[in-house]
C-alpha positions in Angstrom: 20.6 -50.5 144.2 19.2 -47.3 143.1 21.7 -45.4 145.3 24.5 -47.4 143.8 23.3 -46.5 140.3 23.1 -42.9 141.2 26.5 -43.0 142.6 27.7 -44.8 139.6 26.2 -42.3 137.3 27.6 -39.5 139.3 31.0 -41.0 139.2 30.6 -41.5 135.5 29.7 -37.9 135.0 32.6 -36.8 137.1 35.0 -39.0 135.1 33.5 -37.7 131.8 33.8 -34.1 133.0 37.4 -34.6 134.0 38.2 -36.2 130.7 36.5 -33.4 128.8 38.4 -30.8 130.9 41.6 -32.5 130.1 40.7 -32.7 126.4 39.7 -29.1 126.3 42.9 -28.1 128.1 45.0 -30.0 125.6 43.1 -28.5 122.7 43.4 -25.0 124.2 47.2 -25.5 124.7 47.4 -26.7 121.1 45.6 -23.5 119.9 47.7 -21.3 122.0 50.8 -22.9 120.6 49.5 -22.4 117.1 48.6 -18.8 117.8 52.0 -18.2 119.2 53.6 -19.7 116.1 51.3 -17.6 113.8 52.1 -14.6 115.9 55.8 -15.2 115.5 55.3 -15.5 111.8 53.3 -12.3 111.6 56.0 -10.6 113.6 58.7 -11.8 111.3 56.7 -10.7 108.2 56.0 -7.4 109.8 59.7 -6.9 110.5 60.5 -7.7 106.9 57.9 -5.3 105.5 59.0 -2.6 107.9 62.5 -3.0 106.8 61.3 -2.9 103.1 59.3 0.3 103.8 62.2 1.9 105.6 64.5 1.2 102.6 61.9 2.5 100.2 61.4 5.6 102.3 65.2 6.1 102.4 65.4 5.8 98.6 62.4 8.1 98.1 64.0 10.7 100.5 67.3 10.4 98.6 65.5 11.0 95.2 63.6 13.9 96.6 66.8 15.4 98.0 68.5 15.0 94.7 65.6 16.5 92.8 65.4 19.5 95.2 69.2 19.9 94.9 68.9 19.9 91.1 66.0 22.4 91.1 67.9 24.6 93.6 71.0 24.6 91.4 68.9 25.4 88.2 67.2 28.3 90.1 70.5 29.5 91.4 72.0 29.3 87.9 69.0 31.3 86.4 69.3 33.9 89.2 73.0 34.2 88.6 72.3 34.8 84.9 69.6 37.4 85.7 72.1 39.1 88.0 74.7 39.0 85.3 72.3 40.6 82.8 71.3 43.2 85.4 75.0 43.9 86.0 75.6 44.4 82.3 72.7 46.7 81.9 73.8 48.7 84.9 77.3 48.9 83.4 75.9 50.1 80.1 73.7 52.7 81.9 76.7 53.8 83.8 78.6 54.3 80.6 75.7 56.3 79.1 75.4 58.4 82.2 79.2 59.1 82.0 78.8 60.2 78.4 75.9 62.5 79.2 77.9 63.9 82.1 80.7 64.6 79.7 78.3 66.2 77.2 76.7 68.3 80.0 80.2 69.4 81.2 81.0 70.4 77.6 77.8 72.3 77.2 78.3 74.0 80.6 81.7 75.2 79.5 80.2 76.5 76.2 77.4 78.2 78.1 79.9 79.7 80.5 82.0 81.0 77.6 78.9 82.5 76.0 77.8 84.0 79.3 81.2 85.7 79.7 80.9 86.9 76.1 77.4 88.3 76.8 78.6 89.9 80.0 81.3 91.7 78.1 78.9 92.8 75.4 76.4 93.9 78.1 79.1 96.0 79.8 80.0 97.6 76.5 76.3 98.4 75.8 75.9 99.8 79.3 78.9 102.0 78.8 77.6 103.2 75.4 74.2 104.0 77.0 75.9 106.1 79.7 77.8 107.9 77.0 74.6 108.5 74.9 72.7 109.7 78.0 75.6 112.1 78.7 75.5 113.4 75.1 71.7 113.8 75.1 72.0 115.7 78.4 74.6 118.0 76.9 72.6 118.6 73.7 69.5 119.3 75.7 71.4 121.9 77.8 72.7 123.5 74.6 69.2 123.7 73.1 67.8 125.2 76.2 70.5 127.9 76.3 70.0 128.6 72.6 66.2 128.8 72.7 65.9 130.5 76.0 63.2 128.0 77.1 63.3 125.2 79.5 62.6 121.6 78.3 59.1 121.7 80.0 58.2 125.1 78.5 59.3 124.0 75.0 57.3 120.8 75.4 54.1 122.6 76.4 54.4 125.1 73.6 55.0 122.3 71.1 52.0 120.4 72.3 49.8 123.4 72.0 50.9 124.1 68.5 50.4 120.4 67.5 47.0 120.3 69.0 45.8 123.4 67.0 47.3 122.0 63.8 45.6 118.7 64.5 42.2 120.3 65.1 42.4 122.2 61.8 43.6 119.1 59.9 40.8 117.0 61.4 38.2 119.5 60.2 39.6 119.3 56.7 39.8 115.6 56.8 36.2 115.2 58.0 35.0 117.4 55.1 37.0 115.4 52.6 35.7 112.1 54.0 32.1 113.3 53.6 32.8 114.0 50.0 34.5 110.7 49.4 31.9 108.5 51.2 29.7 108.3 48.1 32.5 106.8 46.1 33.6 104.3 48.8 31.2 101.5 48.0 32.4 101.0 44.4 36.0 101.5 45.3 35.7 98.9 48.2 34.1 96.4 45.9 37.0 96.8 43.4 39.5 96.3 46.2 37.8 93.1 47.3 37.9 91.7 43.8 41.5 92.7 43.4 42.5 91.1 46.6 40.7 87.9 45.7 42.4 87.8 42.3 45.8 88.4 43.8 45.5 85.6 46.3 44.3 83.0 43.7 46.3 81.7 40.7 44.9 78.7 38.7 46.4 76.6 36.0 45.0 76.6 32.4 43.9 73.5 30.6 42.5 72.8 27.1 39.2 71.2 26.5 39.7 67.9 24.7 37.4 65.1 23.5 40.1 62.5 22.5 42.8 60.6 24.3 45.9 58.9 22.8 47.3 55.6 24.1 50.8 54.8 23.0 51.6 51.2 21.8 54.8 49.3 22.2 54.8 48.2 18.6 52.7 48.1 15.4 51.8 44.5 15.9 49.8 45.5 19.0 47.2 47.2 16.7 46.3 43.8 15.1 45.9 42.2 18.6 43.6 45.1 19.7 41.4 44.7 16.6 41.3 40.9 17.0 40.1 38.3 14.6 37.2 39.7 12.5 37.4 42.8 14.8 35.9 41.1 17.8 38.3 42.6 20.3 37.8 46.2 19.3 34.0 45.6 19.1 34.0 44.3 22.6 36.0 47.3 23.8 33.7 49.8 22.2 30.6 47.9 23.5 31.9 47.7 27.1 33.2 51.3 27.3 30.8 53.2 25.0 33.6 55.1 23.2 35.2 55.0 19.7 38.6 53.4 19.2 40.3 54.9 16.2 43.2 52.8 14.8 44.6 54.7 11.8 48.0 55.3 10.2 49.4 57.0 13.3 52.4 55.0 14.2 52.3 53.0 17.5 49.2 54.8 18.9 45.5 54.3 19.3 43.1 57.3 19.6 40.1 57.1 21.9 37.2 59.5 21.1 34.2 60.3 23.3 32.5 63.4 24.7 32.0 61.7 28.0 35.4 62.3 29.8 34.8 59.6 32.4 34.0 56.9 29.9 37.0 58.1 27.8 39.3 57.8 30.9 37.9 54.3 31.7 38.6 53.2 28.2 42.1 54.6 28.3 43.0 52.9 31.6 41.5 49.6 30.5 43.4 49.6 27.2 46.7 50.4 28.9 46.1 47.5 31.3 45.4 45.1 28.5 48.5 46.2 26.6 50.6 45.7 29.7 49.1 42.3 30.5 49.3 41.1 26.8 46.2 38.9 27.1 43.7 40.6 24.7 40.5 38.6 24.0 36.8 39.3 24.7 36.6 37.6 28.0 39.7 39.3 29.3 38.5 42.7 27.9 35.2 42.4 29.8 37.0 41.5 33.0 39.5 44.4 32.8 36.8 47.0 31.8 34.6 46.0 34.8 37.5 46.1 37.2 38.5 49.5 35.8 35.0 50.8 36.2 35.1 49.8 39.9 38.5 51.4 40.3 37.2 54.6 38.7 34.2 54.7 41.1 36.7 54.7 44.0 39.0 57.2 42.2 36.0 59.6 41.7 35.2 59.4 45.4 38.8 60.1 46.4 39.0 63.1 44.1 35.8 64.5 45.4 36.8 64.0 49.0 40.1 65.7 48.3 38.4 68.7 46.7 36.1 69.0 49.8 39.1 68.7 52.1 41.0 71.4 50.1 38.3 74.0 50.4 37.3 72.9 54.0 33.7 71.7 53.4 32.4 68.7 55.3 29.1 66.7 55.4 28.6 66.7 51.7 26.3 63.9 50.4 28.4 60.9 49.0 26.8 61.2 45.6 27.6 64.9 45.4 31.2 64.0 46.3 31.3 61.4 43.5 29.9 64.0 41.0 32.7 66.4 42.1 35.2 63.7 41.2 33.6 63.5 37.7 34.3 67.2 37.2 38.0 66.4 37.5 37.7 64.9 34.0 35.4 67.6 32.6 36.7 70.7 30.8 34.8 73.8 29.7 36.1 76.5 27.5 39.7 75.6 28.1 39.4 75.2 31.9 39.2 72.1 34.1 35.8 72.4 35.8 36.8 71.0 39.2 39.8 73.3 39.4 37.5 76.2 38.3 35.1 75.3 41.1 37.8 75.0 43.7 39.3 78.3 42.6 35.8 79.9 42.9 35.4 78.5 46.4 38.6 80.2 47.4 37.6 83.5 45.8 34.1 83.5 47.4 35.6 82.6 50.8 37.9 85.6 50.6 35.1 88.0 49.5 32.7 86.6 52.1 35.3 87.1 54.9 35.9 90.6 53.8 32.1 91.3 53.9 31.8 89.7 57.3 29.4 86.9 56.2 29.6 83.1 56.5 32.4 82.0 54.2 31.5 78.3 54.5 28.1 78.7 52.8 29.7 80.8 50.1 32.4 78.2 49.5 29.7 75.4 49.4 27.7 77.3 46.8 30.7 78.0 44.6 32.0 74.5 44.8 28.6 73.1 43.6 27.7 75.8 41.1 28.7 73.7 38.1 27.7 70.3 39.5 25.3 69.8 36.6 28.3 69.5 34.2 29.1 66.2 35.7 26.0 64.6 34.2 25.2 66.8 31.2 26.7 64.1 28.9 24.3 61.5 30.3 21.0 63.5 30.7 19.1 66.0 28.7 19.0 69.6 29.8 21.4 72.4 30.6 24.0 72.1 33.3 22.1 74.7 35.3 18.9 72.8 35.3 20.6 69.5 36.0 22.5 71.1 38.8 19.3 72.5 40.4 17.7 69.0 40.2 20.7 67.3 41.8 21.0 69.9 44.6 17.3 69.6 45.4 17.6 65.8 45.3 20.3 65.8 48.0 18.6 68.5 50.2 21.1 71.3 49.6 20.4 74.7 51.2 18.3 77.2 49.3 21.3 79.5 49.0 23.2 76.8 47.1 20.3 76.1 44.8 19.8 79.8 44.1 23.6 80.2 43.4 23.4 77.4 40.9 20.4 78.8 39.2 21.6 82.4 39.0 25.4 82.2 38.3 24.8 82.7 34.6 22.0 85.2 35.1 19.1 82.8 34.3 17.5 83.8 37.6 17.7 86.8 39.9 20.1 86.2 42.8 18.2 86.2 46.1 21.1 86.0 48.5 24.5 87.7 48.8 26.2 84.4 48.4 24.7 84.0 44.9 26.1 87.4 44.0 29.5 86.4 45.2 29.3 83.2 43.1 28.5 85.3 40.1 31.4 87.6 40.7 33.8 84.7 41.4 32.7 83.0 38.2 33.6 86.1 36.2 36.9 86.3 37.9 37.9 82.7 37.5 36.5 82.0 34.0 39.6 81.1 31.9 37.8 81.7 28.5 39.8 83.0 25.4 40.8 86.5 26.1 39.8 86.4 29.8 43.4 86.0 30.9 46.0 88.0 29.2 49.0 86.0 30.4 49.8 82.4 29.5 50.9 79.9 32.2 54.4 79.7 30.7 54.9 83.5 30.8 53.4 83.6 34.3 55.8 81.0 35.6 58.7 82.6 33.8 57.9 86.0 35.4 57.8 84.4 38.9 61.2 82.7 38.2 62.8 86.0 37.1 61.3 87.7 40.1 62.9 85.2 42.5 66.2 85.2 40.5 66.6 89.0 40.8 66.2 88.9 44.6 68.5 85.9 44.9 71.3 87.7 43.1 71.9 90.0 46.1 74.6 89.0 48.6 73.4 87.8 52.0 70.0 86.4 50.6 69.3 82.8 51.5 65.8 82.2 50.2 63.2 83.9 48.0 59.5 83.2 47.6 57.2 84.8 45.1 53.6 84.7 46.5 50.1 86.1 45.8 50.4 85.4 42.1 53.6 87.4 41.8 52.2 90.4 43.6 54.7 90.0 46.5 58.3 88.7 46.9 59.5 87.6 50.3 63.3 87.6 50.8 64.8 85.7 53.7 68.4 87.0 54.5 71.2 85.7 56.6 71.0 87.5 59.9 74.7 87.2 60.6 75.6 89.0 57.3 72.6 91.5 57.0 71.8 93.8 59.9 68.5 95.7 60.4 69.6 98.8 58.6 70.9 96.8 55.6 67.6 95.0 55.4 65.7 98.2 54.8 68.2 99.4 52.1 68.1 95.9 50.5 64.4 96.0 50.0 64.7 99.3 48.2 67.5 98.0 46.0 65.5 94.9 45.1 62.4 96.9 44.3 64.5 99.3 42.1 66.0 96.5 40.1 62.6 94.8 39.6 61.3 98.1 38.2 64.3 98.3 35.8 64.3 94.7 34.5 60.7 93.3 34.7 57.4 94.3 33.1 54.3 93.6 35.2 50.8 94.9 35.9 50.1 96.9 39.1 52.8 96.8 41.8 55.0 94.2 43.5 55.6 94.3 47.3 59.1 93.5 48.4 59.4 92.1 52.0 62.8 91.4 53.5 62.8 89.1 56.5 65.7 88.9 59.0 65.2 86.7 62.0 67.3 85.0 64.6 66.2 81.5 65.8 67.5 79.9 69.0 66.8 76.2 69.0 67.5 73.7 71.8 66.2 70.2 72.4 64.9 68.9 75.8 66.1 65.3 76.2 
């Protein structure tokens, strides 16, 4: 029974396993079939995507090819344009070179012609030299036969005679020089002063304390005065000068002893008249602006004066004070021009005496610096000048020159003495100069006209205050011998037609200039 059950169980197990196996097999085959179907679908999808990708790749490749072709064509077009430009430039350069070659050929022909001409002249000169040498030799032979001496013997005898005469003359000269030595110092000083005077000529000016401003019409006077006189009061208050409006037609007179303030007032009034807007507010604005411009102008004038005389490293305040001297006059002479003239004179004297001309010029330029502020501060211009020079650390030589140029103190340095001498030379006080500016200019014009009247004269220049006339002649019309005779003829005519002090040097200049340009 038990065995039968066991067998039955075994058989049941075997039947169940077989059934399970069959079921699993059927399921597996079903899965395989599904997998194959899915795989087939995937393959189909992959083929479609691959075809799509291939088409996209082909389109992208075509676009890239088209873009590259377009870029290549654009680049090629640009390179062709550059090549065309280069070709044009080369063509232009070739044309320029051709023109230069033609010019060079032309110049070469001209030079060749000139060389031929020079060769002919050289041959003629050589022939003339040979003829002259032959004539000299013949004359020497005749002289030797007449004198009975050979050339060497005559030479030795002449040298011996000249040596003895020179020895006697030198003894006489030495004795005369010893006698004249005592007078040399005074004579030399006079020569130095004369040279300085000859090399400097200054203009004359008159000292004034008023300025006149022209008006466009009489109505402008009322506008300048203003309602109840407020405009003119504002002008006088802002500028510190007096405005005189009288019966003088179409003019306003400005009166003040301070020349800088007077100039500021004049410029401000001219601006107001030009602008047309005249009222207290506008007056204050214009006057302030004019004062600022005047400060700049004073600095520029001072710097120009320093540049003219060659002085550097001057304190800015001293430069501005020099600018003020431009508007200051003293005894009929502009003080700044007087100081510049003195700087020139002291420089010449110092150079002749072998001392430093720079320090002498500096002392001369600043000797009247006190006159720039003597309208503003109490004291003489000498005392004010000393204070200013000390304030800005000027050299003791400059301070002593300021203090001693009118004899208030003893000069301690030679520069101070030169400043004294130059001040006496330059001072344009009444009676100090015998000749007016008009007569002086007229004499120079007559001097140049006399020289210009001679044929062959191209240019004339009167220099050194009329002490010398330089005449430039045409070298192709005037030779060397004619130049010497021309100078004598001009000098003789000057003596006959002009009246002048001292003497006038006539210099005739004949020169040949060869000019060429390297290209």
